[in-house]
C-alpha positions in Angstrom: 11.9 -19.9 -27.3 10.0 -20.1 -24.0 11.9 -20.5 -20.7 11.8 -23.9 -19.1 8.7 -24.5 -16.9 10.8 -24.2 -13.7 12.3 -20.8 -14.6 10.6 -17.4 -14.6 10.5 -15.4 -17.9 13.3 -13.0 -18.8 11.7 -10.2 -16.7 11.6 -12.3 -13.5 7.9 -12.5 -13.7 6.2 -15.5 -12.0 2.7 -16.8 -12.7 0.5 -19.8 -12.3 2.2 -22.9 -13.5 5.7 -21.8 -12.7 7.8 -24.0 -10.4 11.1 -23.9 -8.7 13.3 -22.1 -6.1 12.0 -18.6 -7.0 8.4 -19.7 -6.4 9.5 -21.1 -3.0 11.1 -17.7 -2.2 8.0 -15.9 -3.2 5.9 -18.2 -1.0 8.2 -17.5 1.9 8.0 -13.7 1.4 4.2 -13.9 1.2 4.2 -15.9 4.5 6.3 -13.2 6.1 3.6 -10.6 5.5 0.8 -13.1 6.5 -0.8 -13.2 3.1 0.0 -16.9 2.4 -0.4 -19.8 4.7 -0.1 -22.7 2.3 2.8 -25.0 1.9 6.1 -23.8 0.6 6.1 -26.3 -2.3 7.7 -24.4 -5.1 4.5 -24.6 -7.1 2.8 -21.4 -8.3 -0.8 -22.8 -8.1 -4.1 -21.4 -7.1 -3.2 -20.6 -3.5 0.0 -18.6 -4.5 -1.9 -16.8 -7.2 -4.7 -15.9 -4.8 -2.1 -14.6 -2.2 -0.4 -12.5 -4.8 -3.7 -11.1 -6.0 -4.7 -10.3 -2.4 -1.3 -8.6 -1.7 -1.7 -6.5 -4.9 -5.2 -5.4 -3.7 -4.3 -4.7 0.0 -1.1 -2.8 -0.9 -2.6 -1.0 -3.9 0.1 -2.4 -6.3 -0.6 -1.4 -9.9 1.0 -2.3 -13.2 1.1 -6.1 -13.0 -1.7 -8.4 -14.0 -3.8 -9.6 -11.1 -2.2 -12.6 -9.4 1.0 -12.3 -11.4 4.3 -11.6 -9.5 5.6 -9.0 -11.9 8.2 -6.2 -11.4 5.9 -3.9 -9.4 4.7 -6.6 -7.1 8.2 -8.0 -6.7 9.6 -4.6 -5.8 7.0 -3.9 -3.2 7.3 -7.3 -1.5 11.1 -7.5 -1.6 11.3 -4.1 0.0 9.5 -5.4 3.1 10.7 -9.0 3.4 13.7 -11.2 3.7 12.6 -14.2 1.8 13.1 -16.5 4.7 9.5 -16.8 5.8 7.9 -16.8 9.2 9.5 -18.9 11.9 
């Protein structure tokens, strides 16, 4: 059975179409490293996907599909951010 649309899958992976608090935290973390300047709207849409893809390219993160916030991308971003966003 698939997880509800507002929850990540069992591995904590987030991708286009996901919604909820974990997406908002991701958007805040991406803002902290100046990769995302869109709204923190809890919606993993085109802007969030593009920001994750850019981060993966710029930081040479391998092992996750492009634009998908998988375990390798999550590890790299969480190691450098607080999740509170830019002030």
